[in-house]
Phi, psi and omega in degrees: 000119181293133179283117180243339179278136179298145177236139182244118181259133177236114177266124182276146178175158180281152181280152176098146185294338181293342179263353181304140176066015172275158183305317183294341183263011187300327178291310178297317181297327176298313181301315181295321180291324178294317178301317180295315181296321180277356184056039180267126179290130178265143174236144178274130180244101182299329181294330181255358182058043182203158168267147189214157169207163177246155175217169176053054178056039177082004179292324181243134175245127185247127181237128172257112186301141175246014174253161179296147184309314183292350179243028184293338182301322182293327177292313179302314181298318180295323177296315180299315181292317181301318185262359180053052181243165176270155178304334181298346179265003183257134172241116178264127180253124185206170181280148178223117179295333187273001176248145176301151181307123178088350178289141181246143173219137181233133177202167177253135175071184179115188182266191182267346177060025180085359180276118185295328176295317178293322177302316181293319178297312180300321179300322185267330183235359184089186186251006183273066176215166180274151178231131172244106184264135176246122183294137175237005182065168181250142181289348180109323179238137179301327181295339183263359187299312183300312179297321182297310184293338178264009178262160177274159178293144174291153178308323181290343181265340186300325180293327178293322179291316178299321178295319178298314179301317181295320179299314180301310182299319181291342179270353180302317176300326176297317179299316181293313188276332187235354177091175189289330179293318178290323175303314180300313181299315181293318178298314186285343179255000182280000000 
């Protein structure tokens, strides 16, 4: 089934260069790396609290959040309102402590899993949207989580993150040609 409905991707991450390449910014960093790879000019949209670009003849809209992760709901809500779309057209890309570094999982709906950015989004727009989780691993102790998500990847982990980014990009043709359900299947079995 050919994908004809526009899809809006929102990569979560904290604003400012001091947060670049930190675990919590893996969603936003993916969007920024894709824009660079596609040589797509990004524009800052103050109304949506995000930097943005379009690809594939406007079929996909990519947003790199410029709000703090814990306040991601307002960015998601602004995107929905600006484009007059339903949450079902939104894919939130974010970090997941419960997945091994670089592991990907894609699903529709569900809870926040303890992720404060997801908690805020669900609070403001409900839970009927897609989630693309990128694993960042767990530090081992709950007490270390805050420090962990604000740390950069170890050199030994960077290749796993690059591989995850490449997998997502390589699955875009599947999304276009076969739709979001097949995209989900391919991401989750890769």
